C-alpha positions in Angstrom: 102.4 95.8 93.6 102.1 98.1 90.8 99.2 100.5 90.1 98.0 98.5 87.2 95.0 96.3 88.5 94.4 94.8 85.2 98.0 93.7 84.6 100.1 91.0 86.4 102.9 89.9 84.2 106.6 90.7 84.2 109.0 91.5 81.3 112.8 92.0 80.9 113.9 95.1 79.5 117.5 95.1 77.9 118.6 98.6 77.5 121.0 99.8 74.9 123.6 96.9 75.0 124.9 98.1 71.7 128.4 97.8 70.4 129.5 101.4 70.7 127.5 101.9 74.0 129.4 99.2 75.9 132.6 99.3 74.1 134.5 100.6 77.1 132.0 99.7 79.8 132.9 98.5 83.1 133.2 94.7 83.2 131.7 94.6 79.9 132.0 90.9 79.2 130.8 89.9 82.7 127.8 92.1 82.6 126.8 90.9 79.0 127.1 87.3 80.3 124.8 88.3 83.2 122.3 89.7 81.0 122.6 86.7 78.6 121.7 84.5 81.4 118.7 86.6 82.6 117.4 86.7 79.1 117.7 82.8 78.9 116.0 82.5 82.1 113.1 84.8 80.9 112.7 82.9 77.7 112.7 79.6 79.6 109.8 80.8 81.8 107.9 82.6 79.0 108.7 86.0 80.3 108.9 88.6 77.4 112.2 90.2 76.7 112.1 93.7 75.2 115.2 95.2 73.6 115.9 98.8 73.6 118.2 100.5 71.0 119.3 104.1 71.3 120.2 106.4 68.3 121.4 109.8 68.0 124.0 111.9 65.7 127.0 109.6 67.1 124.9 106.3 67.2 123.6 106.1 63.7 120.8 103.5 63.1 122.1 100.5 61.2 125.7 101.3 61.9 128.1 98.9 63.4 128.1 100.8 66.7 124.4 100.8 66.9 123.8 97.2 66.7 123.2 94.9 69.8 126.3 93.3 70.9 126.9 89.9 69.0 126.6 87.9 72.4 123.0 89.0 72.8 120.4 88.1 70.0 116.9 89.1 70.0 114.7 86.3 68.9 112.2 86.8 66.0 109.0 88.2 67.7 110.6 89.9 70.6 109.9 93.5 70.6 112.7 96.0 69.8 112.1 99.6 71.0 114.1 102.4 69.3 114.5 105.6 71.1 116.3 108.9 70.9 115.9 110.0 74.4 117.3 108.7 77.7 114.1 107.3 78.9 112.9 104.2 77.0 109.3 105.6 77.4 109.8 109.0 75.8 108.5 109.3 72.3 108.5 105.4 71.8 105.7 102.8 71.8 107.1 101.0 75.0 103.9 101.8 77.0 101.8 100.2 74.3 103.9 97.1 74.1 103.9 96.7 78.0 100.0 97.2 78.0 99.5 94.6 75.3 101.9 92.2 77.2 99.8 93.0 80.4 103.1 93.9 82.1 103.2 95.6 85.5 106.8 94.6 86.7 109.9 95.4 84.7 113.2 93.6 85.3 115.7 96.2 83.9 119.3 95.8 82.9 121.7 97.3 80.4 123.7 100.4 79.9 124.6 103.1 80.6 123.6 103.0 84.4 123.9 106.9 84.9 121.9 107.7 81.8 119.4 105.4 79.9 119.1 102.9 82.7 118.5 105.4 85.5 116.0 107.5 83.3 114.0 104.4 82.3 113.9 103.1 85.9 112.5 106.4 87.2 110.2 106.7 84.3 108.9 103.3 84.9 108.2 104.0 88.6 106.6 107.3 87.7 104.2 105.7 85.3 103.1 103.0 87.9 105.3 99.9 87.3 107.2 98.0 89.8 110.7 97.6 88.8 113.7 95.3 89.5 117.2 96.6 88.8 119.3 93.4 88.2 122.2 94.6 90.3 125.0 92.8 88.2 123.6 93.3 84.9 123.9 97.0 84.3 127.0 98.8 83.4 128.5 102.3 82.8 131.9 103.8 81.5 134.3 106.0 83.0 134.3 109.5 82.0 135.4 113.1 82.9 133.0 115.8 83.8 134.2 119.4 84.5 137.8 118.4 85.4 137.2 115.3 87.5 136.8 111.7 86.6 133.5 109.7 87.2 134.3 106.1 88.0 131.8 103.6 86.4 132.0 101.2 89.4 131.0 104.1 91.8 128.1 105.1 89.5 126.9 101.3 89.3 127.2 101.0 93.1 125.4 104.3 93.7 122.6 103.4 91.5 122.1 99.9 93.2 122.2 101.6 96.6 120.0 104.5 95.7 117.2 102.3 94.2 117.1 99.5 96.8 113.9 99.9 98.7 112.6 103.0 96.8 108.8 103.3 96.9 106.1 105.6 95.4 102.5 105.2 96.2 101.4 101.8 95.0 104.7 100.7 93.4 108.2 99.9 94.4 111.8 99.0 93.3 114.0 96.5 94.4 117.8 95.5 93.4 118.6 91.8 93.0 121.5 90.0 91.6 120.8 88.0 88.4 121.5 84.7 90.1 118.8 85.3 92.6 116.0 86.1 90.0 113.1 83.6 89.6 110.1 84.2 87.4 106.9 82.7 89.0 
């Protein structure tokens, strides 16, 4: 149970599923399909879907790379949060949106697992939210760091394992596959 005694709703947070962000992502099409199914389920159950778009010097607002992938389409009225930091909470109005919607539990999916997904997960927990990481609906890309290769699949598996069962006082995290999610 979250620390918000006056909130009892859930929302789906779709983080940075933008053309340039997922262009070379691990299992890109499969992950996007899982996100699409999760979004459809949320909409069917009147659970708000909140979209996040990152921008920086390499991801310019309104550029083709900045756009949400064509397979996913925010509906009119769904919130879109624009951010410039890895955490979707930092210098955005996400907290105000969640408060207005009376959200205490976030279902999180998107990209990149080791950056914006991870930072948003921890920021949500630290702010008092319960979180569910949708295990088959987040992705990352392979990259090289200090002379060794980081494998996206390993990053994804590590995040799923690391977050599973994580708790802070009054709130917790869980990791669930998209096909096992129900909104009650």
